[in-house]
ROTOR-154152 format. One record per residue (C-alpha): residue in three letters; x, y, z. Coordinates in steps of 0.001 Angstrom, whole numbers. Last residue first. Layout:
     r        c1        c2        c3
   ala         X         Y         Z
...
END
This chain:
     r        c1        c2        c3
   unk     18168    -66160     80360
   unk     16388    -67813     83242
   unk     17590    -70580     85503
   unk     16522    -73798     87188
   unk     13093    -74489     85743
   unk     11349    -77640     86902
   unk      9552    -80386     85007
   unk      8173    -83690     86266
   unk      7153    -86341     83747
   unk      4822    -89054     84987
   unk      1221    -88027     84341
   unk      1848    -85256     81808
   unk      4037    -87622     79768
   unk      6715    -85620     77957
   unk      8453    -87293     75057
   unk     12174    -87342     74319
   unk     13140    -87674     70651
   unk     16556    -89171     69954
   unk     17386    -89520     66276
   unk     17039    -92808     64368
   unk     14368    -91470     62024
   unk     12351    -90422     65078
   unk     13164    -92139     68330
   unk     11457    -92175     71705
   unk     12555    -92307     75297
   unk      9917    -91128     77747
   unk     10661    -88294     80131
   unk     10688    -89355     83792
   unk     12558    -86412     85264
   unk     12950    -83052     83602
   unk     15220    -80115     84421
   unk     14784    -76872     82559
   unk     16961    -73803     81953
   unk     15512    -70907     80002
   unk     17642    -69489     77200
   unk     15011    -69953     74514
   unk     11536    -69421     76020
   unk      9345    -71474     78306
   unk      5876    -70181     79238
   unk      4071    -72734     77090
   unk      5813    -75560     78940
   unk      4642    -74191     82302
   unk      1151    -73761     80882
   unk      1089    -77483     80149
   unk      1177    -79319     76819
   unk       674    -82933     77975
   unk     -3037    -82707     77122
   unk     -2271    -82588     73407
   unk      1262    -83743     72601
   unk      4587    -82906     74184
   unk      7953    -83109     72482
   unk     11606    -82880     73527
   unk     14171    -82723     70720
   unk     17801    -83356     71528
   unk     21029    -81352     71710
   unk     24465    -82418     72901
   unk     27432    -80799     74643
   unk     26180    -77886     76737
   unk     23033    -79649     77933
   unk     20870    -78452     75050
   unk     17130    -79123     74883
   unk     15240    -78257     71709
   unk     11537    -77759     72337
   unk      8554    -79167     70479
   unk      4931    -78558     71357
   unk      2212    -80471     69551
   unk     -1480    -79945     68905
   unk     -4157    -81943     67104
   unk     -7718    -81188     66046
   unk    -10107    -83816     64662
   unk    -11101    -83674     60985
   unk    -10319    -87290     60159
   unk     -7085    -86320     58396
   unk     -5992    -84510     61536
   unk     -6480    -80787     61893
   unk     -3847    -78357     62985
   unk     -1513    -77336     65741
   unk      2136    -76490     66108
   unk      4059    -74997     68979
   unk      7731    -74275     68580
   unk     10714    -73919     70893
   unk     14454    -73464     70438
   unk     17548    -73177     72600
   unk     16016    -74451     75838
   unk     18804    -75034     78325
   unk     19692    -78340     79966
   unk     18674    -81239     82169
   unk     17632    -84811     81617
   unk     16161    -87687     83607
   unk     15433    -90604     81290
   unk     12815    -93216     80524
   unk     12825    -96483     78569
   unk     15973    -98069     79987
   unk     16374   -101689     78983
   unk     17675   -103793     81858
   unk     14712   -106159     82077
   unk     14998   -106925     78381
   unk     18548   -108177     78880
   unk     21154   -106440     76732
   unk     23433   -108444     74449
   unk     27097   -107509     74071
   unk     27955   -106878     70421
   unk     27756   -109719     67904
   unk     30632   -110981     65748
   unk     28523   -112895     63267
   unk     28629   -116572     62314
   unk     26568   -117806     65251
   unk     23903   -115178     64578
   unk     23151   -116675     61187
   unk     22417   -120031     62809
   unk     18983   -118998     63929
   unk     17975   -115559     62710
   unk     19991   -112380     62472
   unk     18320   -108985     62266
   unk     20241   -105757     61694
   unk     19016   -102264     62615
   unk     20480    -99151     60928
   unk     17537    -98831     58504
   unk     15000    -98976     61312
   unk     13862   -100845     64372
   unk     12185    -99396     67462
   unk     12007   -101468     70640
   unk      9135   -100719     72982
   unk      8411   -100523     76677
   unk      4747    -99953     77576
   unk      3600    -96894     79491
   unk      1673    -95518     76549
   unk      4728    -95748     74310
   unk      8247    -96433     75511
   unk     11684    -96510     73969
   unk     14676    -98695     73246
   unk     16399    -98408     69828
   unk     17492   -101515     67949
   unk     21117   -101681     66834
   unk     21310   -105484     66635
   unk     18247   -107696     66818
   unk     19017   -111374     67424
   unk     16438   -113921     66340
   unk     14762   -117136     67443
   unk     11953   -117796     64986
   unk      8171   -117727     65158
   unk      8022   -114927     62598
   unk     11161   -114186     60644
   unk      9918   -112477     57472
   unk      7608   -110172     59393
   unk     10305   -107594     60147
   unk     11554   -107438     56554
   unk      9902   -104017     55963
   unk     12203   -102320     58445
   unk     11995    -98547     57853
   unk      8966    -98812     55575
   unk      6878    -96528     57741
   unk      8805    -95054     60698
   unk     10729    -96411     63667
   unk      9293    -99829     62803
   unk      7961   -101539     65919
   unk      9049   -104285     68300
   unk      6837   -104772     71342
   unk      8460   -106388     74382
   unk      8116   -109736     76125
   unk      9220   -111353     79357
   unk      8382   -114808     80646
   unk     11221   -116440     78751
   unk     12366   -113949     76124
   unk      9583   -112944     73717
   unk      9905   -110291     71008
   unk      6515   -109089     69779
   unk      5808   -107751     66302
   unk      5103   -104499     64523
   unk      4790   -103012     61062
   unk      4004    -99339     60582
   unk      1085    -97280     59307
   unk      1576    -93578     60177
   unk      -883    -91895     62540
   unk      2056    -90200     64352
   unk      1411    -92329     67445
   unk      1700    -95461     65288
   unk     -1036    -96580     62941
   unk     -1253   -100258     61947
   unk       490   -102132     59156
   unk       242   -104174     61036
   unk       750   -107053     63415
   unk      3086   -110009     63915
   unk      2789   -111814     67246
   unk      6132   -113619     67270
   unk      9885   -113073     67264
   unk     11691   -115247     69773
   unk     14493   -113574     71701
   unk     17847   -111825     71633
   unk     18675   -108162     72154
   unk     21371   -105773     70876
   unk     21127   -102124     71888
   unk     21250    -98709     70248
   unk     20936    -95699     72490
   unk     20862    -95392     76236
   unk     21018    -91716     77114
   unk     24621    -90881     77988
   unk     25022    -88164     75349
   unk     21998    -86383     76783
   unk     23857    -86016     80074
   unk     22298    -87661     83087
   unk     20167    -86290     85904
   unk     19467    -88100     89182
   unk     22212    -87273     90008
   unk     24293    -84207     89153
   unk     24870    -82287     85917
   unk     25549    -78598     86484
   unk     24778    -76961     83161
   unk     27264    -74297     82134
   unk     25855    -70803     81881
   unk     24426    -69435     78611
   unk     26667    -66781     77059
   unk     27574    -68805     73966
   unk     23894    -69214     73110
   unk     23312    -65444     73215
   unk     25648    -65064     70221
   unk     23014    -66608     67955
   unk     22209    -63464     65951
   unk     25931    -62691     65680
   unk     26869    -66008     64103
   unk     29029    -68214     66389
   unk     32657    -69258     66741
   unk     33314    -70010     70385
   unk     36628    -70722     72146
   unk     36286    -73411     74819
   unk     39789    -74932     74630
   unk     38494    -77889     72635
   unk     37007    -75526     70079
   unk     33398    -74389     69886
   unk     31281    -74145     66747
   unk     28003    -72611     65544
   unk     27816    -72566     61744
   unk     25135    -75274     61502
   unk     22957    -73297     63893
   unk     22781    -70394     61457
   unk     22585    -70982     57724
   unk     19362    -69906     56013
   unk     20975    -68633     52826
   unk     24489    -70059     52516
   unk     27383    -68180     54097
   unk     27561    -69889     57488
   unk     30973    -71393     56792
   unk     29854    -74823     57939
   unk     30997    -76327     61213
   unk     32913    -79611     61306
   unk     36472    -78186     61470
   unk     35409    -75652     64098
   unk     34231    -78500     66376
   unk     30508    -78985     66727
   unk     28206    -77220     69126
   unk     26273    -79398     69603
   unk     26620    -83186     69356
   unk     23577    -84927     67974
   unk     22152    -87924     69837
   unk     21556    -91018     67707
   unk     21882    -90721     63947
   unk     24368    -89016     61607
   unk     23343    -88901     57973
   unk     22977    -92111     55973
   unk     19348    -91334     55192
   unk     20316    -87957     53755
   unk     23045    -89497     51619
   unk     20577    -92083     50348
   unk     18109    -89342     49412
   unk     20791    -87334     47612
   unk     21719    -90424     45570
   unk     18070    -91098     44799
   unk     17673    -87489     43664
   unk     20635    -87852     41298
   unk     19593    -91273     39942
   unk     16043    -90137     39327
   unk     17371    -86953     37726
   unk     19534    -89034     35362
   unk     16554    -91131     34325
   unk     14441    -88022     33863
   unk     16861    -86177     31600
   unk     15635    -87750     28345
   unk     12115    -86538     29053
   unk     13357    -82971     29154
   unk     13736    -80947     32332
   unk     11698    -77741     32458
   unk     13088    -74423     31174
   unk     12624    -71783     33818
   unk     10226    -68851     34121
   unk     10270    -65998     36633
   unk      6999    -64036     36853
   unk      7126    -60878     38962
   unk      4044    -59316     40563
   unk      5841    -56631     42578
   unk      5864    -58598     45807
   unk      3729    -61545     44713
   unk      6601    -63512     43197
   unk      5218    -66206     40917
   unk      7906    -68767     40142
   unk      7442    -70660     36918
   unk      8085    -74061     35360
   unk      6853    -75089     31907
   unk      5911    -78028     29713
   unk      5982    -80784     32331
   unk      6553    -84271     30995
   unk      4076    -87140     31217
   unk      5806    -90430     32042
   unk      2792    -92187     33474
   unk      1790    -89275     35706
   unk      3522    -89987     39030
   unk      7146    -90182     37861
   unk      6771    -87313     35377
   unk      5126    -85143     38040
   unk      7960    -85971     40438
   unk     10518    -84851     37857
   unk      8686    -81568     37331
   unk      8424    -81058     41083
   unk     12168    -81676     41534
   unk     12901    -79310     38671
   unk     10726    -76711     40413
   unk     12673    -76925     43661
   unk     16062    -76803     41953
   unk     14897    -73728     39985
   unk     13684    -72069     43178
   unk     16914    -72450     45132
   unk     18457    -69254     43710
   unk     15554    -67282     45176
   unk     16613    -68014     48770
   unk     18605    -64814     49204
   unk     15547    -62900     48003
   unk     15914    -60683     44927
   unk     13096    -62463     43090
   unk     10593    -60776     45437
   unk      8558    -61945     48424
   unk      5291    -63861     48854
   unk      6483    -66739     46682
   unk      4067    -68976     44775
   unk      5462    -72006     42973
   unk      4012    -72707     39548
   unk      4045    -75907     37502
   unk      3046    -75606     33857
   unk      1280    -78502     32160
   unk       -22    -78043     28631
   unk     -3545    -78320     27228
   unk     -4031    -74529     27256
   unk     -5927    -74417     30586
   unk     -3275    -76447     32433
   unk     -1609    -74165     34999
   unk      -648    -76094     38159
   unk      -299    -74337     41522
   unk      1334    -74695     44923
   unk      2667    -78211     44471
   unk      3247    -80472     47469
   unk      6140    -82879     46976
   unk      7027    -86452     47827
   unk      9994    -88812     47544
   unk     10972    -92239     48926
   unk      7647    -94030     48525
   unk      8354    -96262     45547
   unk      5424    -94797     43617
   unk      6746    -91246     44261
   unk      4145    -89294     46170
   unk      2332    -86133     45059
   unk       904    -84042     47843
   unk     -2350    -82444     48945
   unk     -2043    -82920     52701
   unk     -5473    -83111     54384
   unk     -7097    -79923     55682
   unk     -8902    -79168     52426
   unk    -10747    -75813     52297
   unk     -7582    -73924     51288
   unk     -7473    -76037     48077
   unk     -3881    -76297     46950
   unk     -3983    -75021     43418
   unk     -5449    -76065     40079
   unk     -5423    -73186     37670
   unk     -8291    -70858     36649
   unk     -7777    -70066     32954
   unk    -11126    -71531     31879
   unk    -13161    -69686     34526
   unk    -11392    -66368     33891
   unk    -11754    -66810     30120
   unk    -15469    -67423     30636
   unk    -15756    -64072     32444
   unk    -13999    -62416     29520
   unk    -16387    -63877     26985
   unk    -15617    -66421     24272
   unk    -17399    -66148     20958
   unk    -20755    -67919     20737
   unk    -21216    -71216     18856
   unk    -21316    -73404     21980
   unk    -23782    -71210     23828
   unk    -22329    -68983     26588
   unk    -21373    -70060     30092
   unk    -21960    -68285     33396
   unk    -20065    -69745     36323
   unk    -21707    -69716     39768
   unk    -22395    -67248     42568
   unk    -24366    -67594     45813
   unk    -22213    -70614     46666
   unk    -22876    -74165     47756
   unk    -20305    -76110     49746
   unk    -22674    -76628     52682
   unk    -21661    -80120     53692
   unk    -23564    -83183     52522
   unk    -20999    -84399     49996
   unk    -18181    -84419     52544
   unk    -20345    -86132     55186
   unk    -17537    -87148     57511
   unk    -13935    -86971     56386
   unk    -11732    -90086     56579
   unk    -13477    -91732     53627
   unk    -12562    -88674     51560
   unk     -8823    -89459     51696
   unk     -7238    -87217     49065
   unk    -10071    -84729     49730
   unk    -11394    -83066     46572
   unk    -13473    -80042     47491
   unk    -17146    -79979     46475
   unk    -17747    -77031     44182
   unk    -19698    -73895     45128
   unk    -16698    -71588     45026
   unk    -13857    -73012     42986
   unk    -11015    -75477     43402
   unk     -9599    -76745     40067
   unk    -10943    -80133     39127
   unk     -9191    -83438     39911
   unk    -10125    -85822     37106
   unk     -9755    -82973     34624
   unk    -11911    -81855     31677
   unk    -14996    -81052     33812
   unk    -18329    -81137     32027
   unk    -21132    -78569     32116
   unk    -21628    -78393     28348
   unk    -19849    -75045     28249
   unk    -16904    -76673     29993
   unk    -16437    -79108     27116
   unk    -16678    -76247     24603
   unk    -13971    -74302     26413
   unk    -11536    -77194     26926
   unk     -9048    -76687     24073
   unk     -8180    -73062     24909
   unk    -10626    -70323     25778
   unk    -10589    -68577     22421
   unk     -6785    -68394     22289
   unk     -6806    -64615     22858
   unk     -9148    -65138     25820
   unk     -6787    -67689     27361
   unk     -3826    -65329     26899
   unk     -5837    -62565     28595
   unk     -6799    -64844     31485
   unk     -3208    -66020     31903
   unk     -1933    -62437     32054
   unk     -4754    -61683     34502
   unk     -3283    -64416     36725
   unk        -4    -62539     36975
   unk     -1831    -59304     37794
   unk     -3878    -61139     40418
   unk      -672    -62163     42165
   unk       629    -58579     42202
   unk     -2759    -57340     43386
   unk     -2484    -59825     46241
   unk       969    -58439     46973
   unk      -277    -54850     47053
   unk     -3244    -55740     49264
   unk      -975    -57532     51729
   unk      1288    -54485     51884
   unk     -1786    -52314     52489
   unk     -2696    -54471     55486
   unk       452    -53256     57211
   unk      2987    -55497     58889
   unk      5357    -53540     61140
   unk      3203    -54299     64155
   unk      3963    -57989     63535
   unk      7509    -57428     64780
   unk      6279    -56336     68228
   unk      7448    -59374     70191
   unk     10647    -59757     68221
   unk     11889    -62599     66015
   unk      9231    -64630     67779
   unk      9375    -67760     69917
   unk      6018    -68985     71249
   unk      3844    -68201     68221
   unk       111    -68190     69049
   unk      -238    -64414     68694
   unk      1394    -64600     65279
   unk     -1151    -67126     64015
   unk     -4017    -64915     65197
   unk     -2423    -61861     63556
   unk     -1968    -63797     60321
   unk     -5629    -64789     60266
   unk     -6679    -61185     60878
   unk     -4369    -59947     58127
   unk     -5687    -62593     55743
   unk     -9244    -61431     56414
   unk     -8175    -57821     55845
   unk     -6489    -58818     52587
   unk     -9627    -60646     51406
   unk    -11759    -57570     52054
   unk     -9293    -55192     50330
   unk     -8814    -57461     47334
   unk    -12488    -57848     46470
   unk    -12739    -54703     44325
   unk     -9639    -55892     42459
   unk    -11593    -58748     40900
   unk    -14531    -56612     39695
   unk    -12252    -53881     38314
   unk    -10152    -56457     36492
   unk    -13232    -57987     34855
   unk    -14507    -54541     33825
   unk    -11137    -53702     32310
   unk    -11116    -56954     30342
   unk    -14459    -56073     28850
   unk    -18148    -57039     28645
   unk    -18667    -58612     32044
   unk    -21002    -61322     33263
   unk    -20286    -61850     36952
   unk    -16989    -63343     38088
   unk    -16876    -66642     39961
   unk    -14475    -66659     42930
   unk    -11907    -69396     43520
   unk     -9079    -67196     42235
   unk     -9648    -64725     45063
   unk     -9586    -67416     47761
   unk     -6424    -68827     46166
   unk     -4744    -65443     46556
   unk     -5765    -65407     50219
   unk     -4406    -68915     50802
   unk     -1037    -67929     49334
   unk     -1043    -64682     51293
   unk     -1794    -66449     54586
   unk      1075    -68926     54299
   unk      3819    -66617     53039
   unk      2699    -63948     55486
   unk      3351    -66308     58378
   unk      6953    -66858     57330
   unk      7392    -63145     56576
   unk      6309    -62278     60136
   unk      9391    -64085     61463
   unk      9371    -67187     63647
   unk     12414    -67692     65831
   unk     15155    -70077     64707
   unk     15178    -73755     63924
   unk     16603    -76953     65417
   unk     14394    -79804     64190
   unk     17051    -82524     64401
   unk     16402    -83984     60992
   unk     15011    -81044     59083
   unk     16715    -77968     60524
   unk     19985    -79315     61933
   unk     20647    -81883     59227
   unk     19486    -79574     56407
   unk     21794    -76795     57614
   unk     24633    -79322     57684
   unk     23939    -80320     54084
   unk     24151    -76663     52950
   unk     22506    -75158     49866
   unk     21859    -78547     48242
   unk     20439    -79890     51502
   unk     18104    -76900     51827
   unk     16904    -77412     48257
   unk     16325    -81101     48937
   unk     14478    -80567     52218
   unk     12166    -78028     50568
   unk     11515    -80295     47583
   unk     10875    -83371     49701
   unk     12896    -86528     50343
   unk     11111    -89184     52363
   unk     12477    -90912     55448
   unk     11512    -87950     57560
   unk      7945    -89167     57220
   unk      4747    -87277     56757
   unk      2213    -88855     54415
   unk      -585    -87815     56707
   unk     -2560    -90842     55634
   unk       285    -93052     56611
   unk      3888    -93004     55617
   unk      3660    -95558     52878
   unk      2407    -95571     49295
   unk      1181    -92034     50087
   unk     -1960    -91097     48182
   unk     -1915    -88584     45360
   unk     -2530    -84964     44435
   unk     -2086    -82979     41203
   unk     -3780    -85700     39094
END
């Protein structure tokens, strides 16, 4: 099955506590780049190529979902398929334009003007050319082992390949209304010959069609490690010949600076397939580069390598989880900065010495020219935001797993001290699974993170949190305890915007969601500030990197142990104090 259900992390399956293929390959290129990009969320402006990668993959899938008419030759099949390329490319161009228009921070305002629909057509033809190779091989092998089964109207796989007229497979169908009743029908359908007839070219197309991420499905289509610490979303799986080949689709060419990471990415997918498919090994790994229609094949890991890969990936995962938490210092000292030579490096190479001397990549030189932030009351530096605390009380009122504000199922409880109480919640799914083991006991929580959600104070617990019950606390050198009434759950902060993104999509239940994330830098530290839904104001949407903002009453939140400030449209006040 090319998709699965998250053992933890909620229906969305999104948690920074999980290792993914993209995070792994970034980490292997440069651990500091991974920290800035994946943990902190500090990224650069959006480039047209990033949007093209998304729309081209969906467009190619749209072509592969079509049912060919009855044809008598390979040339006739190719002519039919290529006749649809122009229409699909124009649709992809329109989708890409819409996505580009919604981007807040762009590589340049007119960069999309350099994108021509003909380039999309050429890349789609490149992808079709690679698929035609599969179709021809399938024809030469008389349709492979599943032809006769398909001719009887049966599907050989539990999760069928997406095709026009078929009902899409939602990983969580109970969260989608009336899946079976929707208009999935199509004006075209497969044409199959009698069982004793030789294979036709249109049958070879139907048999060779791979599984791929269904563009009609808004829910994540991922594989999840049974223990919950790894996940991956495959682009394509070829299986028509009885073997499993994993394919990753790239919109560019093999000469890209990032191409060297592809083998690591595919090996991770192959390992994950083995872990989620009862020890089944992958027979092939390929990168399909649409620009020029290049196929790059790699030898998959052998069954005897899987134990070692598990150990290696687990080691990388632990190193990622042990990475710096709290509020991230930026820029770092020259001794801490990376060399900036790996593909994708940028923010991780920015450094400033004690005497104020900058070392910064050319495309980020504007950061060094931003004026110093004048920090006066009521504002406080990001580094002074109250972080980990130690509290004492009676643990009661266990609940969960129940969804948090990210729709992830987490455990919760209530800590009671006299007449006061506060909610205690996992910082992310599985972060503190032992929370319910000490119900109705006096406990001390060490290194919990104060925050607020829907006007109610909250303590977040995670991998860095320790819990001591009863007499255990008497034998431990505890830090100074903080009274519940003195916990700070809001902050007044000030700084420059050095990154901004707006994201939107569809929740697992089909409802829309939107989120704006900006990176706030006060000259010494950087933190993520987020706004959801109705809290995304026009003033926020008008911000750009370099703008100075001052905010009062932002909510304290934490994501994987890193500070995440949240804007409440009712209580957060925002003012701009300078422009780049």
